[in-house]
C-alpha positions in Angstrom: 6.0 -14.3 -65.7 3.3 -14.2 -68.4 1.1 -17.1 -69.3 -1.5 -16.9 -72.1 -3.9 -19.3 -73.8 -5.9 -18.8 -77.0 -8.4 -20.9 -78.8 -9.6 -20.0 -82.3 -12.8 -20.9 -84.1 -10.6 -22.7 -86.7 -9.6 -25.3 -84.2 -6.2 -23.9 -83.3 -5.1 -23.7 -79.6 -2.0 -21.9 -78.4 -0.5 -21.9 -74.9 2.5 -19.8 -74.1 4.6 -19.0 -71.1 7.4 -16.4 -70.7 9.7 -16.2 -67.7 12.0 -13.2 -67.1 15.1 -14.8 -65.5 16.9 -11.5 -65.0 16.9 -8.0 -66.4 18.7 -9.2 -69.5 17.4 -12.8 -70.0 14.0 -14.1 -70.8 12.9 -17.7 -71.6 9.8 -18.7 -73.3 7.9 -21.9 -74.4 4.8 -22.4 -76.4 2.5 -25.2 -77.5 0.4 -25.0 -80.7 -2.3 -27.6 -81.4 -4.3 -27.8 -84.6 -7.4 -29.9 -83.8 -9.2 -29.1 -87.1 -6.8 -30.9 -89.5 -6.8 -34.6 -90.2 -3.2 -34.9 -88.9 -3.9 -33.1 -85.6 -0.6 -31.2 -85.7 1.1 -30.3 -82.4 4.3 -28.2 -82.2 6.2 -27.2 -79.1 9.0 -24.7 -79.0 11.5 -23.1 -76.6 13.0 -19.7 -77.1 15.3 -17.2 -75.4 15.9 -13.4 -75.5 19.3 -12.1 -74.2 20.1 -8.4 -74.1 23.7 -7.4 -74.1 25.1 -3.9 -73.9 24.8 -3.0 -77.6 23.0 -6.0 -79.1 20.1 -8.4 -78.6 20.2 -12.1 -79.3 17.1 -14.2 -79.8 16.6 -17.8 -80.7 14.1 -20.6 -80.9 14.1 -24.4 -81.3 10.9 -26.3 -82.0 9.8 -29.9 -82.0 9.9 -30.1 -85.9 13.7 -29.6 -85.8 13.6 -26.0 -86.8 16.3 -23.7 -85.2 16.2 -20.0 -85.6 18.5 -17.2 -84.4 18.3 -13.4 -84.6 21.0 -10.9 -83.7 20.4 -7.2 -83.7 23.3 -4.9 -83.0 23.1 -1.2 -82.5 25.8 0.5 -84.6 24.9 4.1 -84.0 21.9 6.0 -82.7 19.1 5.1 -85.0 21.1 2.5 -87.0 20.9 -1.3 -86.3 22.5 -4.2 -88.1 20.5 -7.5 -88.2 21.6 -11.1 -88.8 19.1 -13.9 -88.9 19.1 -17.6 -89.7 16.6 -20.4 -89.8 17.6 -24.0 -90.1 14.9 -26.7 -90.9 16.8 -30.0 -90.7 13.8 -32.2 -91.6 13.1 -30.4 -94.8 16.7 -29.5 -95.5 15.7 -25.8 -95.8 18.3 -23.3 -94.7 17.7 -19.5 -94.6 20.2 -16.8 -93.8 19.7 -13.0 -93.9 21.1 -9.6 -93.0 19.8 -6.1 -92.9 20.0 -2.6 -91.7 17.3 -0.7 -89.8 17.4 3.1 -90.0 15.4 5.0 -87.3 13.8 3.8 -84.1 
């Protein structure tokens, strides 16, 4: 379990909490508040991290309707394949990507 809090001089406050459920699963939440802007933006999010035998799956959902996912699969020693997606339903903005990481 890890809990943190940060306050910046710009008026931003961030609270976060991470709970390790098992050796392979972690869950996290965070709350971000902007007290400096006229709109006083507040965003809450929930995320997960799941480690499988040869891949790692991460995801996040926030209060603005944004869903994100990240899959990293180990193909060979020093070679990883990455898939990622971010869906912003409110703005109708959809992003998808893939990549290769060479080296550790």
